[in-house]
C-alpha positions as CSV (number, residue, x, y, z in Angstrom):
1,M,14.4,11.3,-2.9
2,S,16.3,10.4,0.3
3,T,15.3,11.5,3.7
4,G,17.7,13.2,6.0
5,I,18.5,10.0,7.9
6,E,19.1,8.1,4.6
7,R,21.6,10.7,3.5
8,I,23.5,10.0,6.7
9,W,23.2,6.2,6.2
10,Y,24.4,6.1,2.6
11,G,26.1,9.5,1.9
12,S,29.8,9.9,1.3
13,G,30.2,13.6,2.1
14,P,31.6,15.1,5.3
15,A,28.2,15.7,6.8
16,A,27.1,12.1,6.3
17,I,30.4,10.8,7.8
18,A,30.1,13.1,10.8
19,G,26.5,12.0,11.3
20,R,27.5,8.3,11.3
21,I,30.3,9.0,13.8
22,L,28.0,10.9,16.1
23,L,25.5,8.0,16.0
24,A,28.1,5.3,16.3
25,P,27.8,4.8,20.1
26,A,24.1,4.2,19.9
27,S,24.8,1.7,17.1
28,W,27.2,-0.2,19.4
29,V,24.6,-0.4,22.1
30,F,21.9,-1.5,19.6
31,G,24.3,-4.2,18.3
32,L,25.1,-5.5,21.7
33,I,21.4,-5.8,22.5
34,A,20.7,-7.7,19.3
35,L,23.7,-9.9,19.8
36,A,22.7,-10.7,23.4
37,R,19.1,-11.5,22.3
38,A,20.3,-13.9,19.5
39,G,22.7,-15.5,22.0
40,M,19.9,-16.2,24.5
41,Y,17.8,-18.0,21.9
42,A,20.9,-20.0,20.7
43,R,21.6,-21.1,24.3
44,G,18.0,-21.9,25.1
45,L,17.6,-19.1,27.7
46,L,14.8,-17.9,25.4
47,R,12.8,-20.5,23.6
48,S,11.3,-20.5,20.1
49,E,7.8,-21.7,19.7
50,P,6.9,-24.4,17.0
51,A,3.9,-24.1,14.7
52,D,1.7,-26.8,13.4
53,A,3.0,-26.4,9.9
54,P,6.5,-25.7,8.5
55,V,7.4,-22.0,8.7
56,V,9.3,-20.4,5.9
57,S,10.6,-17.0,6.9
58,V,11.2,-14.2,4.3
59,G,13.3,-11.5,5.9
60,N,16.2,-9.1,5.6
61,L,18.7,-7.1,7.6
62,N,17.7,-3.7,6.3
63,V,14.8,-1.6,7.8
64,G,14.1,-0.4,4.3
65,G,12.7,-2.2,1.3
66,T,14.6,-5.1,-0.3
67,G,11.6,-6.7,-2.0
68,K,10.2,-8.9,0.8
69,T,6.6,-8.5,-0.3
70,P,7.2,-9.3,-4.0
71,M,9.3,-12.3,-2.8
72,V,6.4,-13.5,-0.6
73,V,4.0,-13.2,-3.6
74,W,6.5,-15.1,-5.8
75,L,6.7,-18.0,-3.2
76,V,3.0,-18.2,-2.8
77,E,2.3,-18.3,-6.5
78,R,4.7,-21.1,-7.1
79,L,3.5,-23.1,-4.1
80,L,-0.1,-22.8,-5.2
81,N,1.0,-24.0,-8.7
82,A,2.7,-27.0,-7.0
83,G,-0.6,-27.9,-5.3
84,F,0.3,-26.6,-1.9
85,R,-2.0,-24.7,0.5
86,P,0.2,-21.9,2.0
87,V,-1.0,-19.2,4.4
88,V,0.9,-15.9,4.8
89,V,1.6,-14.6,8.3
90,C,2.7,-11.0,8.9
91,R,2.8,-8.4,11.6
92,G,0.2,-6.3,9.8
93,Y,2.1,-3.0,9.8
94,G,-0.3,-0.1,10.3
95,G,-3.2,-2.3,11.3
96,K,-5.3,-1.3,14.2
97,A,-7.0,-4.5,15.3
98,G,-6.2,-5.8,18.7
99,R,-6.6,-9.5,17.7
100,P,-5.5,-11.7,14.8
101,V,-6.9,-10.5,11.5
102,V,-7.8,-13.0,8.8
103,V,-7.5,-11.4,5.4
104,D,-9.3,-13.6,2.9
105,F,-11.7,-12.1,0.4
106,D,-13.2,-15.4,-0.6
107,Y,-16.6,-14.6,0.9
108,S,-18.0,-18.1,0.4
109,W,-15.7,-19.3,3.2
110,S,-16.6,-19.0,6.9
111,L,-14.5,-19.2,10.0
112,P,-14.6,-22.3,12.2
113,Q,-17.1,-21.5,15.0
114,D,-14.4,-21.7,17.8
115,L,-12.3,-19.1,16.0
116,S,-14.9,-16.5,15.2
117,H,-14.9,-15.0,18.6
118,R,-11.1,-14.4,18.8
119,V,-10.3,-13.1,15.3
120,F,-11.4,-10.3,13.1
121,R,-12.2,-11.0,9.4
122,P,-12.6,-7.9,7.3
123,R,-15.6,-7.9,5.0
124,S,-14.2,-5.3,2.6
125,Y,-10.9,-4.1,1.2
126,S,-11.3,-0.9,3.3
127,E,-11.8,-2.8,6.5
128,G,-8.8,-4.9,5.7
129,L,-6.6,-1.9,5.3
130,E,-7.7,-0.5,8.6
131,A,-7.3,-3.8,10.4
132,A,-4.2,-5.4,8.8
133,G,-2.4,-2.8,6.8
134,D,-1.6,-2.4,3.1
135,E,0.9,-5.3,2.6
136,A,-1.5,-7.9,4.0
137,V,-4.3,-6.7,1.7
138,L,-2.0,-6.6,-1.3
139,V,-0.7,-10.1,-0.8
140,A,-4.2,-11.5,-0.3
141,R,-5.5,-9.8,-3.5
142,R,-2.5,-10.5,-5.6
143,T,-2.4,-14.2,-4.8
144,G,-5.8,-15.2,-3.5
145,C,-3.9,-16.8,-0.5
146,P,-5.2,-16.1,3.0
147,V,-3.1,-13.8,5.2
148,V,-3.2,-13.7,9.0
149,A,-1.9,-10.5,10.5
150,F,-1.0,-9.9,14.1
151,A,1.9,-8.5,16.1
152,D,2.2,-11.8,18.0
153,R,3.3,-13.9,15.0
154,A,3.1,-17.2,17.1
155,E,-0.5,-16.5,17.8
156,A,-1.1,-15.6,14.1
157,C,0.4,-19.0,13.1
158,R,-1.9,-20.8,15.5
159,T,-4.8,-19.0,14.0
160,A,-3.7,-19.8,10.5
161,C,-3.4,-23.5,11.3
162,D,-6.7,-23.7,13.1
163,A,-8.5,-21.9,10.2
164,Y,-6.9,-23.4,7.2
165,E,-4.7,-26.5,8.0
166,P,-2.1,-25.2,5.6
167,D,0.8,-27.2,4.2
168,C,3.2,-24.3,5.1
169,L,3.3,-20.9,6.6
170,I,5.1,-18.0,4.8
171,L,6.3,-15.6,7.5
172,D,6.7,-12.1,6.1
173,D,9.6,-10.1,7.6
174,G,10.5,-12.8,10.1
175,F,14.3,-13.1,10.2
176,Q,14.5,-11.2,13.5
177,H,11.4,-12.9,15.0
178,L,13.3,-15.6,16.8
179,R,10.5,-16.4,19.0
180,L,8.9,-18.5,16.2
181,R,10.7,-21.6,15.1
182,R,11.0,-21.9,11.4
183,G,11.9,-24.7,8.9
184,L,13.6,-22.4,6.4
185,D,15.1,-18.9,6.7
186,I,15.2,-16.9,3.5
187,V,17.0,-13.6,3.7
188,L,17.1,-10.9,0.9
189,L,20.3,-9.0,0.8
190,G,20.3,-5.6,-1.0
191,E,23.2,-4.1,-2.8
192,R,23.4,-1.3,-0.3
193,D,23.5,-3.6,2.7
194,Q,27.2,-4.5,2.4
195,G,29.3,-2.1,4.5
196,A,26.2,-0.4,6.0
197,R,26.1,0.3,9.8
198,L,23.6,-0.8,12.4
199,L,20.8,1.4,13.6
200,P,20.6,4.3,14.1
201,A,23.9,5.1,12.3
202,G,22.8,2.9,9.5
203,P,19.9,0.9,8.2
204,L,20.8,-2.5,9.5
205,R,18.8,-4.3,12.2
206,E,21.6,-6.9,12.6
207,R,25.2,-7.3,11.6
208,M,26.1,-9.0,8.4
209,S,27.4,-11.9,10.4
210,A,23.7,-12.7,11.3
211,L,23.4,-14.2,7.9
212,A,25.2,-17.3,9.3
213,R,21.8,-18.5,10.6
214,A,20.1,-18.1,7.3
215,D,19.4,-21.1,5.1
216,I,19.1,-19.2,1.8
217,V,20.5,-15.7,1.1
218,I,19.1,-14.1,-2.1
219,R,21.0,-11.2,-3.4
220,T,19.6,-8.4,-5.6
221,A,22.9,-7.5,-7.3
222,P,22.8,-8.6,-11.0
223,D,26.3,-10.2,-10.8
224,A,25.8,-11.9,-7.5
225,P,26.1,-15.7,-7.1
226,L,22.9,-17.8,-7.2
227,P,20.3,-17.6,-5.9
228,R,19.7,-14.0,-7.0
229,V,16.6,-12.0,-7.9
230,R,15.9,-9.6,-10.7
231,R,12.9,-7.3,-10.6
232,S,11.1,-6.0,-13.7
233,L,7.9,-4.3,-14.6
234,T,5.5,-6.4,-16.6
235,G,2.5,-4.1,-17.3
236,L,-0.1,-1.7,-16.0
237,V,-3.1,-2.7,-13.9
238,A,-6.2,-0.8,-12.7
239,R,-6.7,-3.3,-9.8
240,P,-4.1,-5.0,-7.7
241,D,-5.7,-8.5,-8.1
242,A,-4.4,-11.7,-9.6
243,D,-7.0,-11.7,-12.4
244,A,-6.5,-8.0,-13.3
245,R,-6.2,-7.2,-17.0
246,I,-2.6,-6.2,-17.7
247,A,-2.0,-3.5,-20.2
248,P,1.4,-3.4,-22.0
249,L,4.1,-1.1,-20.6
250,A,4.7,0.1,-24.2
251,S,1.6,2.3,-23.7
252,L,3.6,4.5,-21.5
253,A,6.2,5.4,-24.1
254,G,6.3,9.1,-24.8
255,K,3.4,9.7,-22.4
256,R,3.5,12.5,-19.8
257,I,3.0,11.0,-16.4
258,A,3.0,11.7,-12.7
259,V,4.5,9.1,-10.5
260,L,3.4,8.5,-6.9
261,A,4.8,6.3,-4.2
262,A,4.7,5.7,-0.5
263,I,7.3,2.9,-0.3
264,A,10.7,2.5,1.4
265,N,12.8,3.0,-1.9
266,P,10.8,5.3,-4.2
267,D,13.9,6.2,-6.2
268,G,14.3,2.6,-7.5
269,F,10.7,2.6,-8.5
270,F,10.9,5.9,-10.3
271,A,14.0,4.7,-12.2
272,M,12.2,1.6,-13.4
273,V,9.2,3.6,-14.6
274,A,11.5,6.0,-16.4
275,E,12.9,3.1,-18.4
276,T,9.5,2.6,-20.0
277,G,10.1,5.7,-22.1
278,A,7.5,7.8,-20.3
279,E,8.1,11.4,-19.6
280,I,7.9,11.9,-15.8
281,V,6.6,15.4,-15.2
282,V,5.7,15.0,-11.5
283,K,7.2,12.9,-8.7
284,R,5.4,12.7,-5.4
285,T,6.5,10.7,-2.4
286,F,5.0,10.0,1.0
287,A,6.4,8.0,4.0
288,D,6.3,4.2,3.7
289,H,2.8,2.8,4.5
290,H,1.3,6.3,4.3
291,P,-2.6,6.1,4.6
292,Y,-3.8,8.3,1.7
293,D,-6.8,10.5,2.4
294,D,-9.0,12.7,0.1
295,D,-6.7,15.7,0.6
296,D,-3.6,13.8,-0.5
297,W,-5.4,12.6,-3.7
298,D,-6.7,16.1,-4.4
299,D,-3.2,17.5,-4.1
300,V,-1.6,14.9,-6.3
301,L,-4.4,15.2,-8.9
302,H,-4.1,19.0,-9.0
303,E,-0.3,18.9,-9.4
304,A,-0.6,16.2,-12.1
305,R,-3.1,18.2,-14.1
306,A,-1.2,21.4,-13.8
307,A,1.9,19.7,-15.2
308,G,-0.1,18.2,-18.1
309,A,0.2,14.6,-17.0
310,E,-1.9,12.1,-18.9
311,M,-1.7,9.5,-16.2
312,I,-0.8,9.0,-12.6
313,V,1.4,5.9,-12.1
314,T,2.0,4.2,-8.8
315,T,2.8,0.9,-7.2
316,E,0.3,-1.9,-6.4
317,K,1.0,-1.4,-2.7
318,D,-0.1,2.2,-3.1
319,L,-3.0,1.3,-5.3
320,V,-4.7,-0.8,-2.6
321,K,-5.0,2.4,-0.6
322,L,-5.6,4.9,-3.3
323,E,-8.6,3.0,-4.6
324,R,-10.6,4.3,-1.6
325,V,-10.0,8.0,-2.4
326,A,-9.5,8.0,-6.2
327,G,-12.4,5.7,-7.0
328,R,-12.6,4.2,-10.5
329,T,-10.6,6.4,-12.8
330,D,-8.7,5.9,-16.0
331,L,-6.2,8.4,-14.8
332,L,-4.7,6.1,-12.1
333,R,-2.7,2.9,-12.9
334,A,-0.2,0.8,-11.1
335,V,2.8,-1.0,-12.6
336,R,2.9,-4.7,-11.8
337,L,6.3,-5.8,-10.5
338,S,7.5,-9.4,-11.2
339,L,10.5,-11.3,-10.0
340,D,12.8,-13.6,-11.8
341,V,14.4,-15.7,-9.1
342,E,17.5,-17.4,-10.6
343,G,17.9,-20.6,-8.6
344,G,14.3,-20.5,-7.6
345,D,13.5,-24.1,-8.4
346,E,15.8,-25.3,-5.7
347,I,14.2,-22.9,-3.2
348,I,10.7,-24.3,-3.9
349,A,12.1,-27.9,-3.8
350,R,13.5,-27.2,-0.3
351,I,10.2,-25.8,0.9
352,T,8.1,-28.7,-0.5
353,S,10.5,-31.2,1.2
354,L,10.0,-29.7,4.7
355,D,8.7,-32.0,7.4
356,A,4.9,-31.8,7.7
357,R,5.2,-30.8,11.3
358,H,8.3,-28.7,12.0
359,G,10.7,-28.8,9.1
360,P,14.3,-29.8,9.5
361,T,16.2,-29.5,12.7
362,H,17.5,-25.9,12.8
363,D,19.7,-25.6,15.8
364,R,21.5,-22.6,14.3
365,A,18.4,-20.5,13.9
366,A,19.6,-18.2,16.6
367,A,23.3,-18.7,16.4
368,P,25.2,-15.8,18.1
369,A,27.1,-13.4,15.8
370,P,30.8,-12.8,16.2
371,A,31.9,-10.2,18.7
372,P,31.4,-6.6,17.6
373,E,35.1,-5.9,17.1
374,A,35.2,-8.5,14.3
375,E,32.6,-6.5,12.2
376,S,34.0,-4.4,9.5
377,E,30.7,-2.5,9.1
378,N,31.5,-0.7,12.4
379,K,34.3,1.1,10.7
380,D,33.2,4.4,9.2
381,Q,35.4,4.0,6.1
382,G,33.2,1.1,5.1
383,A,29.9,2.7,5.9
384,A,29.4,4.9,2.8
385,T,28.0,3.4,-0.3
């Protein structure tokens, strides 16, 4: 269920091509600004700030979803299994706090006294959603790992180090955040990124040539070279927590269901759910990060019941928000998404070998991209996918 702008970005028809052509001048300006900014960091005119623990950035080029949050969850789970103490740092999309938010639902833990006056620690899931956003709450609940959310990621890293003394910091959506020095840059590259244009004529925040400053590029295409990632659904959960009971996906086979999502790529989610053998009788989408209210739930519930749906199926990212309005109900379940990262052992080995202070020297972290005229994605014939 593409939006109008997505039809322009990815469409192959005359209207989509015309739209990209009309937006091309704005894309050139955007590209020059991004190029100049990266160049200023590369030449030391703008300086990156270090953190007191190695920073591992998980990012992408696309403004849409390429699976960054599931990748963060995957990294955290494996680092915890390896005996590490990671902390996740994110922007806190949708959060409303004007200071760093510490999302940690281990209520036996207390903030150091010198931190308590300059951070906010939610005391409930609902407070966490309001202050830090859905992704921060989901990561904290799925992994049990603390998350520090703040628009100033450098300040968020300082807060994380002061509060937890972590072995490493996982920076969610950090590839373009050049102000923060990192020990390892991991970039997820979606199948639709190749040949796409820069904003606003396309979904890319940087040209493909920016991948030159990445340490690890993980592709989602099934036939891509290693490392690559495969996503799969592993079961149904009533709570988006690490210890949630997981019901088998086979229970969906032949069942009439409504599907609900407020994510960047709902069509991919719907296709995965359809593969379970369920009969999808209702599809409802909202904008990414949509904050559900009582009216939204009432509308979805009415439509699902009118269509004879036996269950409403959503994502775990949506479930952390829907819990507030739906309450405890057997009608609502989320599918748990798991990743299989082929070549993942090498990624974890690189993280665990990072220097305890800064990680390896990374002078190319902000290397300038080639001149715009060298980029094939600026040509319209390569823009459609």
